N, CA, C and O atoms as CSV, one atom per row, in Angstrom:
chain,resi,resn,atom,element,x,y,z
A,1,MET,N,N,-45.447,29.410,-66.412
A,1,MET,CA,C,-45.891,29.270,-65.027
A,1,MET,C,C,-46.405,30.612,-64.476
A,1,MET,O,O,-47.501,30.687,-63.921
A,2,ILE,N,N,-45.593,31.668,-64.638
A,2,ILE,CA,C,-46.004,32.974,-64.103
A,2,ILE,C,C,-47.187,33.529,-64.913
A,2,ILE,O,O,-48.089,34.149,-64.351
A,3,ARG,N,N,-47.176,33.305,-66.220
A,3,ARG,CA,C,-48.256,33.814,-67.071
A,3,ARG,C,C,-49.584,33.166,-66.666
A,3,ARG,O,O,-50.609,33.841,-66.576
A,4,GLU,N,N,-49.554,31.861,-66.427
A,4,GLU,CA,C,-50.740,31.124,-65.993
A,4,GLU,C,C,-51.226,31.647,-64.634
A,4,GLU,O,O,-52.426,31.819,-64.419
A,5,PHE,N,N,-50.291,31.893,-63.737
A,5,PHE,CA,C,-50.607,32.417,-62.409
A,5,PHE,C,C,-51.326,33.771,-62.520
A,5,PHE,O,O,-52.292,34.030,-61.803
A,6,LEU,N,N,-50.845,34.622,-63.422
A,6,LEU,CA,C,-51.390,35.978,-63.552
A,6,LEU,C,C,-52.797,36.025,-64.128
A,6,LEU,O,O,-53.459,37.059,-64.038
A,7,THR,N,N,-53.271,34.926,-64.721
A,7,THR,CA,C,-54.641,34.930,-65.240
A,7,THR,C,C,-55.656,35.079,-64.115
A,7,THR,O,O,-56.796,35.471,-64.364
A,8,ARG,N,N,-55.262,34.772,-62.880
A,8,ARG,CA,C,-56.180,34.867,-61.731
A,8,ARG,C,C,-56.051,36.197,-60.976
A,8,ARG,O,O,-56.716,36.403,-59.960
A,9,VAL,N,N,-55.211,37.082,-61.465
A,9,VAL,CA,C,-54.942,38.341,-60.761
A,9,VAL,C,C,-55.770,39.470,-61.368
A,9,VAL,O,O,-55.935,39.532,-62.586
A,10,ASN,N,N,-56.293,40.369,-60.523
A,10,ASN,CA,C,-57.100,41.465,-61.067
A,10,ASN,C,C,-56.229,42.414,-61.899
A,10,ASN,O,O,-55.032,42.543,-61.638
A,11,PRO,N,N,-56.824,43.079,-62.899
A,11,PRO,CA,C,-56.047,43.885,-63.854
A,11,PRO,C,C,-55.170,44.973,-63.228
A,11,PRO,O,O,-54.039,45.180,-63.669
A,12,LYS,N,N,-55.677,45.670,-62.207
A,12,LYS,CA,C,-54.872,46.736,-61.590
A,12,LYS,C,C,-53.625,46.136,-60.921
A,12,LYS,O,O,-52.518,46.648,-61.089
A,13,GLN,N,N,-53.815,45.050,-60.165
A,13,GLN,CA,C,-52.673,44.407,-59.509
A,13,GLN,C,C,-51.710,43.825,-60.543
A,13,GLN,O,O,-50.493,43.861,-60.360
A,14,LYS,N,N,-52.263,43.296,-61.620
A,14,LYS,CA,C,-51.434,42.707,-62.677
A,14,LYS,C,C,-50.517,43.774,-63.284
A,14,LYS,O,O,-49.338,43.519,-63.532
A,15,LYS,N,N,-51.064,44.966,-63.519
A,15,LYS,CA,C,-50.277,46.073,-64.090
A,15,LYS,C,C,-49.134,46.457,-63.141
A,15,LYS,O,O,-47.986,46.585,-63.566
A,16,ILE,N,N,-49.453,46.637,-61.864
A,16,ILE,CA,C,-48.434,46.999,-60.874
A,16,ILE,C,C,-47.401,45.878,-60.775
A,16,ILE,O,O,-46.198,46.136,-60.765
A,17,PHE,N,N,-47.874,44.636,-60.701
A,17,PHE,CA,C,-46.958,43.505,-60.575
A,17,PHE,C,C,-46.023,43.405,-61.774
A,17,PHE,O,O,-44.829,43.158,-61.609
A,18,THR,N,N,-46.555,43.595,-62.976
A,18,THR,CA,C,-45.728,43.472,-64.184
A,18,THR,C,C,-44.578,44.475,-64.153
A,18,THR,O,O,-43.450,44.140,-64.514
A,19,GLU,N,N,-44.861,45.693,-63.727
A,19,GLU,CA,C,-43.797,46.708,-63.608
A,19,GLU,C,C,-42.788,46.314,-62.526
A,19,GLU,O,O,-41.578,46.433,-62.717
A,20,LEU,N,N,-43.302,45.848,-61.398
A,20,LEU,CA,C,-42.444,45.429,-60.292
A,20,LEU,C,C,-41.571,44.242,-60.720
A,20,LEU,O,O,-40.368,44.217,-60.461
A,21,GLN,N,N,-42.192,43.272,-61.373
A,21,GLN,CA,C,-41.487,42.071,-61.826
A,21,GLN,C,C,-40.339,42.428,-62.777
A,21,GLN,O,O,-39.241,41.883,-62.662
A,22,THR,N,N,-40.594,43.332,-63.702
A,22,THR,CA,C,-39.563,43.770,-64.650
A,22,THR,C,C,-38.378,44.363,-63.905
A,22,THR,O,O,-37.226,44.063,-64.219
A,23,ALA,N,N,-38.664,45.206,-62.914
A,23,ALA,CA,C,-37.592,45.846,-62.131
A,23,ALA,C,C,-36.821,44.813,-61.300
A,23,ALA,O,O,-35.594,44.878,-61.212
A,24,ILE,N,N,-37.535,43.865,-60.696
A,24,ILE,CA,C,-36.877,42.837,-59.879
A,24,ILE,C,C,-35.987,41.963,-60.744
A,24,ILE,O,O,-34.849,41.672,-60.376
A,25,MET,N,N,-36.502,41.540,-61.900
A,25,MET,CA,C,-35.741,40.635,-62.759
A,25,MET,C,C,-34.524,41.327,-63.396
A,25,MET,O,O,-33.625,40.663,-63.912
A,26,ALA,N,N,-34.506,42.658,-63.353
A,26,ALA,CA,C,-33.348,43.397,-63.869
A,26,ALA,C,C,-32.192,43.389,-62.862
A,26,ALA,O,O,-31.063,43.734,-63.210
A,27,LEU,N,N,-32.475,42.996,-61.617
A,27,LEU,CA,C,-31.426,42.943,-60.595
A,27,LEU,C,C,-30.530,41.725,-60.853
A,27,LEU,O,O,-31.028,40.667,-61.239
A,28,PRO,N,N,-29.222,41.861,-60.645
A,28,PRO,CA,C,-28.293,40.768,-60.932
A,28,PRO,C,C,-28.610,39.474,-60.182
A,28,PRO,O,O,-28.973,39.484,-59.006
A,29,GLU,N,N,-28.460,38.360,-60.901
A,29,GLU,CA,C,-28.557,37.009,-60.333
A,29,GLU,C,C,-29.905,36.680,-59.699
A,29,GLU,O,O,-29.985,35.796,-58.846
A,30,THR,N,N,-30.963,37.379,-60.103
A,30,THR,CA,C,-32.292,37.135,-59.533
A,30,THR,C,C,-33.000,36.009,-60.276
A,30,THR,O,O,-33.025,35.978,-61.506
A,31,VAL,N,N,-33.576,35.084,-59.509
A,31,VAL,CA,C,-34.302,33.936,-60.052
A,31,VAL,C,C,-35.748,34.011,-59.578
A,31,VAL,O,O,-36.021,34.301,-58.413
A,32,GLU,N,N,-36.676,33.742,-60.509
A,32,GLU,CA,C,-38.108,33.831,-60.205
A,32,GLU,C,C,-38.738,32.441,-60.182
A,32,GLU,O,O,-38.395,31.585,-60.997
A,33,SER,N,N,-39.660,32.222,-59.247
A,33,SER,CA,C,-40.430,30.978,-59.206
A,33,SER,C,C,-41.802,31.268,-58.601
A,33,SER,O,O,-42.029,32.326,-58.014
A,34,ILE,N,N,-42.716,30.300,-58.757
A,34,ILE,CA,C,-44.025,30.396,-58.108
A,34,ILE,C,C,-44.038,29.304,-57.042
A,34,ILE,O,O,-43.847,28.128,-57.353
A,35,GLU,N,N,-44.261,29.688,-55.793
A,35,GLU,CA,C,-44.189,28.730,-54.689
A,35,GLU,C,C,-45.286,29.015,-53.672
A,35,GLU,O,O,-45.902,30.080,-53.680
A,36,ILE,N,N,-45.514,28.051,-52.806
A,36,ILE,CA,C,-46.455,28.274,-51.702
A,36,ILE,C,C,-45.690,28.951,-50.571
A,36,ILE,O,O,-44.666,28.447,-50.108
A,37,ASP,N,N,-46.195,30.082,-50.140
A,37,ASP,CA,C,-45.612,30.769,-48.989
A,37,ASP,C,C,-46.107,30.045,-47.742
A,37,ASP,O,O,-47.307,30.011,-47.467
A,38,GLU,N,N,-45.189,29.480,-47.005
A,38,GLU,CA,C,-45.567,28.690,-45.827
A,38,GLU,C,C,-46.247,29.530,-44.758
A,38,GLU,O,O,-47.065,29.016,-43.995
A,39,LEU,N,N,-45.920,30.819,-44.694
A,39,LEU,CA,C,-46.552,31.690,-43.693
A,39,LEU,C,C,-47.998,31.981,-44.052
A,39,LEU,O,O,-48.876,31.971,-43.190
A,40,GLU,N,N,-48.241,32.244,-45.343
A,40,GLU,CA,C,-49.570,32.653,-45.785
A,40,GLU,C,C,-50.385,31.493,-46.359
A,40,GLU,O,O,-51.609,31.582,-46.455
A,41,GLY,N,N,-49.709,30.405,-46.741
A,41,GLY,CA,C,-50.401,29.259,-47.302
A,41,GLY,C,C,-50.980,29.499,-48.679
A,41,GLY,O,O,-51.980,28.883,-49.046
A,42,GLU,N,N,-50.368,30.383,-49.446
A,42,GLU,CA,C,-50.880,30.685,-50.778
A,42,GLU,C,C,-49.742,30.676,-51.797
A,42,GLU,O,O,-48.574,30.860,-51.454
A,43,TRP,N,N,-50.112,30.458,-53.052
A,43,TRP,CA,C,-49.127,30.500,-54.134
A,43,TRP,C,C,-48.773,31.943,-54.428
A,43,TRP,O,O,-49.648,32.807,-54.480
A,44,CYS,N,N,-47.501,32.201,-54.619
A,44,CYS,CA,C,-47.093,33.560,-54.987
A,44,CYS,C,C,-45.709,33.540,-55.633
A,44,CYS,O,O,-44.937,32.598,-55.449
A,45,PRO,N,N,-45.408,34.598,-56.395
A,45,PRO,CA,C,-44.079,34.708,-56.983
A,45,PRO,C,C,-43.034,34.919,-55.882
A,45,PRO,O,O,-43.222,35.723,-54.968
A,46,ALA,N,N,-41.942,34.182,-55.994
A,46,ALA,CA,C,-40.828,34.303,-55.051
A,46,ALA,C,C,-39.577,34.611,-55.861
A,46,ALA,O,O,-39.375,34.069,-56.948
A,47,TYR,N,N,-38.750,35.480,-55.323
A,47,TYR,CA,C,-37.508,35.870,-55.996
A,47,TYR,C,C,-36.345,35.610,-55.062
A,47,TYR,O,O,-36.392,35.948,-53.880
A,48,ARG,N,N,-35.301,35.005,-55.607
A,48,ARG,CA,C,-34.128,34.682,-54.801
A,48,ARG,C,C,-32.852,35.120,-55.513
A,48,ARG,O,O,-32.798,35.251,-56.736
A,49,VAL,N,N,-31.836,35.336,-54.696
A,49,VAL,CA,C,-30.496,35.644,-55.189
A,49,VAL,C,C,-29.556,34.673,-54.494
A,49,VAL,O,O,-29.486,34.627,-53.265
A,50,ARG,N,N,-28.836,33.902,-55.291
A,50,ARG,CA,C,-27.909,32.898,-54.748
A,50,ARG,C,C,-28.558,32.012,-53.688
A,50,ARG,O,O,-27.933,31.681,-52.680
A,51,GLY,N,N,-29.814,31.628,-53.920
A,51,GLY,CA,C,-30.507,30.722,-53.019
A,51,GLY,C,C,-31.148,31.370,-51.800
A,51,GLY,O,O,-31.810,30.684,-51.022
A,52,SER,N,N,-30.969,32.664,-51.616
A,52,SER,CA,C,-31.563,33.371,-50.464
A,52,SER,C,C,-32.749,34.222,-50.914
A,52,SER,O,O,-32.767,34.744,-52.029
A,53,ASP,N,N,-33.738,34.352,-50.028
A,53,ASP,CA,C,-34.933,35.132,-50.357
A,53,ASP,C,C,-34.599,36.598,-50.601
A,53,ASP,O,O,-34.003,37.267,-49.757
A,54,LEU,N,N,-35.000,37.082,-51.776
A,54,LEU,CA,C,-34.925,38.510,-52.076
A,54,LEU,C,C,-36.260,39.138,-51.676
A,54,LEU,O,O,-36.303,40.076,-50.879
A,55,VAL,N,N,-37.352,38.605,-52.241
A,55,VAL,CA,C,-38.686,39.146,-51.956
A,55,VAL,C,C,-39.756,38.154,-52.412
A,55,VAL,O,O,-39.545,37.387,-53.351
A,56,TRP,N,N,-40.904,38.180,-51.736
A,56,TRP,CA,C,-42.095,37.422,-52.130
A,56,TRP,C,C,-43.185,38.441,-52.442
A,56,TRP,O,O,-43.302,39.458,-51.758
A,57,VAL,N,N,-43.983,38.171,-53.474
A,57,VAL,CA,C,-45.065,39.081,-53.860
A,57,VAL,C,C,-46.395,38.371,-53.612
A,57,VAL,O,O,-46.583,37.222,-54.011
A,58,HIS,N,N,-47.317,39.077,-52.945
A,58,HIS,CA,C,-48.602,38.490,-52.560
A,58,HIS,C,C,-49.759,39.269,-53.177
A,58,HIS,O,O,-49.698,40.486,-53.347
A,59,PHE,N,N,-50.807,38.530,-53.505
A,59,PHE,CA,C,-52.008,39.124,-54.089
A,59,PHE,C,C,-53.189,38.799,-53.186
A,59,PHE,O,O,-53.649,37.657,-53.157
A,60,ASP,N,N,-53.684,39.785,-52.451
A,60,ASP,CA,C,-54.905,39.637,-51.654
A,60,ASP,C,C,-55.829,40.729,-52.153
A,60,ASP,O,O,-55.929,41.020,-53.345
A,61,GLU,N,N,-56.500,41.318,-51.171
A,61,GLU,CA,C,-57.302,42.502,-51.446
A,61,GLU,C,C,-56.349,43.575,-51.984
A,61,GLU,O,O,-56.711,44.364,-52.857
A,62,HIS,N,N,-55.123,43.588,-51.445
A,62,HIS,CA,C,-54.085,44.509,-51.917
A,62,HIS,C,C,-52.867,43.705,-52.338
A,62,HIS,O,O,-52.647,42.588,-51.870
A,63,LEU,N,N,-52.090,44.287,-53.217
A,63,LEU,CA,C,-50.817,43.693,-53.609
A,63,LEU,C,C,-49.802,44.077,-52.538
A,63,LEU,O,O,-49.719,45.242,-52.150
A,64,TRP,N,N,-49.032,43.104,-52.061
A,64,TRP,CA,C,-48.023,43.423,-51.050
A,64,TRP,C,C,-46.830,42.501,-51.196
A,64,TRP,O,O,-46.916,41.423,-51.783
A,65,ILE,N,N,-45.713,42.955,-50.645
A,65,ILE,CA,C,-44.484,42.169,-50.698
A,65,ILE,C,C,-43.994,41.916,-49.278
A,65,ILE,O,O,-44.358,42.629,-48.343
A,66,ASN,N,N,-43.167,40.892,-49.135
A,66,ASN,CA,C,-42.444,40.747,-47.879
A,66,ASN,C,C,-41.052,40.195,-48.179
A,66,ASN,O,O,-40.831,39.489,-49.163
A,67,PHE,N,N,-40.132,40.543,-47.297
A,67,PHE,CA,C,-38.745,40.105,-47.455
A,67,PHE,C,C,-38.102,39.982,-46.087
A,67,PHE,O,O,-38.475,40.686,-45.149
A,68,PRO,N,N,-37.115,39.066,-45.976
A,68,PRO,CA,C,-36.444,38.862,-44.694
A,68,PRO,C,C,-35.599,40.070,-44.310
A,68,PRO,O,O,-35.053,40.769,-45.164
A,69,VAL,N,N,-35.509,40.293,-43.011
A,69,VAL,CA,C,-34.692,41.393,-42.497
A,69,VAL,C,C,-33.712,40.822,-41.469
A,69,VAL,O,O,-34.035,40.688,-40.288
A,70,GLU,N,N,-32.529,40.496,-41.937
A,70,GLU,CA,C,-31.470,40.057,-41.039
A,70,GLU,C,C,-30.913,41.290,-40.327
A,70,GLU,O,O,-30.993,42.391,-40.871
A,71,PRO,N,N,-30.350,41.136,-39.123
A,71,PRO,CA,C,-29.823,42.297,-38.390
A,71,PRO,C,C,-28.843,43.139,-39.215
A,71,PRO,O,O,-28.904,44.368,-39.172
A,72,SER,N,N,-27.952,42.503,-39.955
A,72,SER,CA,C,-26.964,43.267,-40.739
A,72,SER,C,C,-27.623,43.985,-41.918
A,72,SER,O,O,-27.163,45.051,-42.326
A,73,PHE,N,N,-28.709,43.402,-42.475
A,73,PHE,CA,C,-29.435,44.077,-43.551
A,73,PHE,C,C,-30.225,45.258,-42.987
A,73,PHE,O,O,-30.274,46.323,-43.602
A,74,GLU,N,N,-30.836,45.073,-41.833
A,74,GLU,CA,C,-31.595,46.159,-41.195
A,74,GLU,C,C,-30.687,47.367,-40.963
A,74,GLU,O,O,-31.091,48.509,-41.178
A,75,LYS,N,N,-29.456,47.099,-40.521
A,75,LYS,CA,C,-28.494,48.166,-40.276
A,75,LYS,C,C,-28.209,48.955,-41.567
A,75,LYS,O,O,-28.140,50.184,-41.548
A,76,LYS,N,N,-28.044,48.236,-42.683
A,76,LYS,CA,C,-27.811,48.894,-43.977
A,76,LYS,C,C,-29.000,49.770,-44.374
A,76,LYS,O,O,-28.823,50.887,-44.860
A,77,VAL,N,N,-30.209,49.255,-44.165
A,77,VAL,CA,C,-31.418,50.016,-44.511
A,77,VAL,C,C,-31.480,51.300,-43.687
A,77,VAL,O,O,-31.749,52.374,-44.224
A,78,LEU,N,N,-31.231,51.187,-42.387
A,78,LEU,CA,C,-31.326,52.352,-41.504
A,78,LEU,C,C,-30.246,53.390,-41.805
A,78,LEU,O,O,-30.421,54.571,-41.504
A,79,GLN,N,N,-29.138,52.959,-42.394
A,79,GLN,CA,C,-28.052,53.893,-42.735
A,79,GLN,C,C,-28.249,54.541,-44.102
A,79,GLN,O,O,-27.561,55.507,-44.433
A,80,ASP,N,N,-29.183,54.019,-44.901
A,80,ASP,CA,C,-29.385,54.507,-46.271
A,80,ASP,C,C,-30.358,55.685,-46.264
A,80,ASP,O,O,-31.559,55.514,-46.052
A,81,GLU,N,N,-29.824,56.870,-46.497
A,81,GLU,CA,C,-30.657,58.084,-46.432
A,81,GLU,C,C,-31.524,58.277,-47.671
A,81,GLU,O,O,-32.376,59.166,-47.692
A,82,ASN,N,N,-31.321,57.456,-48.707
A,82,ASN,CA,C,-32.086,57.620,-49.943
A,82,ASN,C,C,-33.382,56.803,-49.965
A,82,ASN,O,O,-34.190,56.946,-50.883
A,83,LEU,N,N,-33.579,55.953,-48.961
A,83,LEU,CA,C,-34.778,55.115,-48.956
A,83,LEU,C,C,-36.002,55.890,-48.464
A,83,LEU,O,O,-35.902,56.797,-47.637
A,84,ASP,N,N,-37.141,55.506,-48.995
A,84,ASP,CA,C,-38.411,56.112,-48.619
A,84,ASP,C,C,-38.716,55.818,-47.142
A,84,ASP,O,O,-38.444,54.725,-46.646
A,85,ARG,N,N,-39.277,56.799,-46.464
A,85,ARG,CA,C,-39.603,56.683,-45.030
A,85,ARG,C,C,-40.479,55.449,-44.734
A,85,ARG,O,O,-40.253,54.730,-43.761
A,86,ARG,N,N,-41.482,55.223,-45.599
A,86,ARG,CA,C,-42.401,54.091,-45.402
A,86,ARG,C,C,-41.655,52.755,-45.487
A,86,ARG,O,O,-41.958,51.819,-44.747
A,87,VAL,N,N,-40.684,52.678,-46.393
A,87,VAL,CA,C,-39.876,51.467,-46.538
A,87,VAL,C,C,-39.038,51.241,-45.277
A,87,VAL,O,O,-38.965,50.125,-44.763
A,88,ILE,N,N,-38.417,52.294,-44.793
A,88,ILE,CA,C,-37.594,52.201,-43.580
A,88,ILE,C,C,-38.457,51.769,-42.387
A,88,ILE,O,O,-38.051,50.913,-41.600
A,89,GLU,N,N,-39.644,52.363,-42.259
A,89,GLU,CA,C,-40.547,52.000,-41.160
A,89,GLU,C,C,-40.966,50.538,-41.244
A,89,GLU,O,O,-41.071,49.863,-40.220
A,90,SER,N,N,-41.205,50.048,-42.451
A,90,SER,CA,C,-41.612,48.643,-42.584
A,90,SER,C,C,-40.485,47.709,-42.154
A,90,SER,O,O,-40.742,46.637,-41.605
A,91,VAL,N,N,-39.250,48.107,-42.401
A,91,VAL,CA,C,-38.099,47.306,-41.966
A,91,VAL,C,C,-37.972,47.369,-40.435
A,91,VAL,O,O,-37.701,46.358,-39.787
A,92,GLN,N,N,-38.167,48.543,-39.878
A,92,GLN,CA,C,-38.105,48.695,-38.421
A,92,GLN,C,C,-39.217,47.900,-37.725
A,92,GLN,O,O,-39.030,47.399,-36.616
A,93,GLU,N,N,-40.371,47.790,-38.384
A,93,GLU,CA,C,-41.521,47.103,-37.805
A,93,GLU,C,C,-41.600,45.638,-38.222
A,93,GLU,O,O,-42.613,44.983,-37.974
A,94,ALA,N,N,-40.553,45.118,-38.847
A,94,ALA,CA,C,-40.542,43.732,-39.315
A,94,ALA,C,C,-40.900,42.788,-38.174
A,94,ALA,O,O,-40.436,42.955,-37.046
A,95,GLU,N,N,-41.733,41.795,-38.481
A,95,GLU,CA,C,-42.215,40.865,-37.448
A,95,GLU,C,C,-41.478,39.542,-37.515
A,95,GLU,O,O,-41.153,39.040,-38.591
A,96,GLU,N,N,-41.221,38.988,-36.332
A,96,GLU,CA,C,-40.556,37.685,-36.228
A,96,GLU,C,C,-41.462,36.594,-36.778
A,96,GLU,O,O,-42.664,36.572,-36.514
A,97,SER,N,N,-40.868,35.698,-37.543
A,97,SER,CA,C,-41.576,34.496,-37.975
A,97,SER,C,C,-40.531,33.391,-37.965
A,97,SER,O,O,-39.637,33.354,-38.810
A,98,GLY,N,N,-40.657,32.509,-37.012
A,98,GLY,CA,C,-39.592,31.525,-36.826
A,98,GLY,C,C,-38.370,32.250,-36.300
A,98,GLY,O,O,-38.451,32.963,-35.299
A,99,ASP,N,N,-37.246,32.076,-36.961
A,99,ASP,CA,C,-36.027,32.750,-36.504
A,99,ASP,C,C,-35.667,33.938,-37.390
A,99,ASP,O,O,-34.543,34.438,-37.337
A,100,THR,N,N,-36.622,34.390,-38.205
A,100,THR,CA,C,-36.357,35.483,-39.142
A,100,THR,C,C,-37.401,36.586,-38.980
A,100,THR,O,O,-38.579,36.313,-38.746
A,101,LYS,N,N,-36.953,37.836,-39.109
A,101,LYS,CA,C,-37.897,38.951,-39.145
A,101,LYS,C,C,-38.261,39.203,-40.614
A,101,LYS,O,O,-37.410,39.101,-41.498
A,102,TRP,N,N,-39.525,39.530,-40.860
A,102,TRP,CA,C,-40.002,39.805,-42.220
A,102,TRP,C,C,-40.646,41.181,-42.277
A,102,TRP,O,O,-41.526,41.498,-41.477
A,103,ALA,N,N,-40.207,41.990,-43.222
A,103,ALA,CA,C,-40.830,43.289,-43.471
A,103,ALA,C,C,-41.951,43.089,-44.489
A,103,ALA,O,O,-41.853,42.249,-45.384
A,104,LYS,N,N,-43.004,43.863,-44.339
A,104,LYS,CA,C,-44.175,43.741,-45.208
A,104,LYS,C,C,-44.548,45.136,-45.705
A,104,LYS,O,O,-44.692,46.066,-44.912
A,105,ILE,N,N,-44.702,45.274,-47.019
A,105,ILE,CA,C,-45.052,46.572,-47.596
A,105,ILE,C,C,-46.188,46.388,-48.600
A,105,ILE,O,O,-46.127,45.526,-49.477
A,106,GLN,N,N,-47.220,47.210,-48.453
A,106,GLN,CA,C,-48.336,47.172,-49.383
A,106,GLN,C,C,-48.049,48.090,-50.574
A,106,GLN,O,O,-47.512,49.185,-50.411
A,107,LEU,N,N,-48.414,47.630,-51.769
A,107,LEU,CA,C,-48.278,48.472,-52.971
A,107,LEU,C,C,-49.665,48.878,-53.418
A,107,LEU,O,O,-50.454,48.041,-53.857
A,108,ARG,N,N,-49.961,50.150,-53.309
A,108,ARG,CA,C,-51.287,50.620,-53.689
A,108,ARG,C,C,-51.316,51.154,-55.115
A,108,ARG,O,O,-52.372,51.212,-55.744
A,109,SER,N,N,-50.136,51.546,-55.624
A,109,SER,CA,C,-50.086,52.047,-57.001
A,109,SER,C,C,-48.687,51.850,-57.572
A,109,SER,O,O,-47.735,51.562,-56.847
A,110,ASP,N,N,-48.586,52.013,-58.888
A,110,ASP,CA,C,-47.282,51.837,-59.523
A,110,ASP,C,C,-46.306,52.964,-59.157
A,110,ASP,O,O,-45.106,52.849,-59.404
A,111,LYS,N,N,-46.815,54.041,-58.575
A,111,LYS,CA,C,-45.943,55.145,-58.144
A,111,LYS,C,C,-45.026,54.703,-56.990
A,111,LYS,O,O,-43.974,55.300,-56.762
A,112,GLU,N,N,-45.436,53.662,-56.273
A,112,GLU,CA,C,-44.653,53.200,-55.127
A,112,GLU,C,C,-43.556,52.196,-55.516
A,112,GLU,O,O,-42.719,51.835,-54.688
A,113,ILE,N,N,-43.566,51.759,-56.748
A,113,ILE,CA,C,-42.605,50.739,-57.190
A,113,ILE,C,C,-41.164,51.219,-57.029
A,113,ILE,O,O,-40.298,50.466,-56.583
A,114,GLU,N,N,-40.917,52.457,-57.388
A,114,GLU,CA,C,-39.551,53.003,-57.295
A,114,GLU,C,C,-38.996,52.880,-55.868
A,114,GLU,O,O,-37.838,52.509,-55.677
A,115,ASP,N,N,-39.834,53.194,-54.868
A,115,ASP,CA,C,-39.404,53.105,-53.463
A,115,ASP,C,C,-39.103,51.655,-53.074
A,115,ASP,O,O,-38.142,51.376,-52.357
A,116,ILE,N,N,-39.939,50.745,-53.562
A,116,ILE,CA,C,-39.774,49.318,-53.263
A,116,ILE,C,C,-38.489,48.800,-53.916
A,116,ILE,O,O,-37.697,48.096,-53.290
A,117,VAL,N,N,-38.304,49.160,-55.177
A,117,VAL,CA,C,-37.138,48.672,-55.912
A,117,VAL,C,C,-35.843,49.172,-55.273
A,117,VAL,O,O,-34.832,48.470,-55.297
A,118,ALA,N,N,-35.864,50.365,-54.709
A,118,ALA,CA,C,-34.657,50.896,-54.048
A,118,ALA,C,C,-34.209,49.979,-52.908
A,118,ALA,O,O,-33.017,49.696,-52.779
A,119,VAL,N,N,-35.149,49.511,-52.083
A,119,VAL,CA,C,-34.771,48.619,-50.983
A,119,VAL,C,C,-34.406,47.229,-51.515
A,119,VAL,O,O,-33.562,46.545,-50.935
A,120,LEU,N,N,-35.038,46.811,-52.615
A,120,LEU,CA,C,-34.703,45.505,-53.196
A,120,LEU,C,C,-33.321,45.527,-53.854
A,120,LEU,O,O,-32.613,44.520,-53.852
A,121,GLU,N,N,-32.941,46.673,-54.415
A,121,GLU,CA,C,-31.581,46.805,-54.960
A,121,GLU,C,C,-30.556,46.664,-53.823
A,121,GLU,O,O,-29.532,45.997,-53.970
A,122,LEU,N,N,-30.852,47.297,-52.712
A,122,LEU,CA,C,-29.979,47.212,-51.539
A,122,LEU,C,C,-29.916,45.759,-51.053
A,122,LEU,O,O,-28.839,45.250,-50.741
A,123,ARG,N,N,-31.060,45.105,-50.992
A,123,ARG,CA,C,-31.111,43.708,-50.547
A,123,ARG,C,C,-30.358,42.793,-51.535
A,123,ARG,O,O,-29.645,41.875,-51.129
A,124,ASN,N,N,-30.530,43.062,-52.811
A,124,ASN,CA,C,-29.837,42.264,-53.835
A,124,ASN,C,C,-28.323,42.361,-53.656
A,124,ASN,O,O,-27.632,41.343,-53.684
A,125,SER,N,N,-27.803,43.568,-53.473
A,125,SER,CA,C,-26.351,43.714,-53.298
A,125,SER,C,C,-25.909,43.110,-51.964
A,125,SER,O,O,-24.803,42.581,-51.860
A,126,PHE,N,N,-26.760,43.186,-50.955
A,126,PHE,CA,C,-26.485,42.571,-49.649
A,126,PHE,C,C,-26.337,41.044,-49.804
A,126,PHE,O,O,-25.427,40.442,-49.233
A,127,LEU,N,N,-27.237,40.434,-50.576
A,127,LEU,CA,C,-27.201,38.981,-50.766
A,127,LEU,C,C,-26.022,38.531,-51.643
A,127,LEU,O,O,-25.579,37.387,-51.551
A,128,ARG,N,N,-25.523,39.429,-52.486
A,128,ARG,CA,C,-24.394,39.077,-53.352
A,128,ARG,C,C,-23.052,39.430,-52.726
A,128,ARG,O,O,-22.006,39.089,-53.278
A,129,ALA,N,N,-23.066,40.104,-51.585
A,129,ALA,CA,C,-21.813,40.560,-50.963
A,129,ALA,C,C,-21.007,39.405,-50.392
A,129,ALA,O,O,-19.929,39.620,-49.837
């Protein structure tokens, strides 16, 4: 399913996504699927932990991710001094959609994956707590 999906992705985004996907799938209890994002109306990889959203990956002009920001998760992010400034700002600027806030981060290169994975590791442990 994911391999078929990736045939439509441009090579640069595919390379970044493959690295990101490997890091996400290394997180405990993470499950991958391809689903329609109701907000964006497009098919994209979705990752969950124990039935809760970990992160969604989107392919447009740029590769970007979004993830829910519950108040208690936002507090953990703001207290974590090891997270990248851009990641923290995206959590602070998370936009309401329905009854949930969603943070959105663009990935322009594979150099940014480490910063993204740091917040996803935090989110993964938050969802398993």
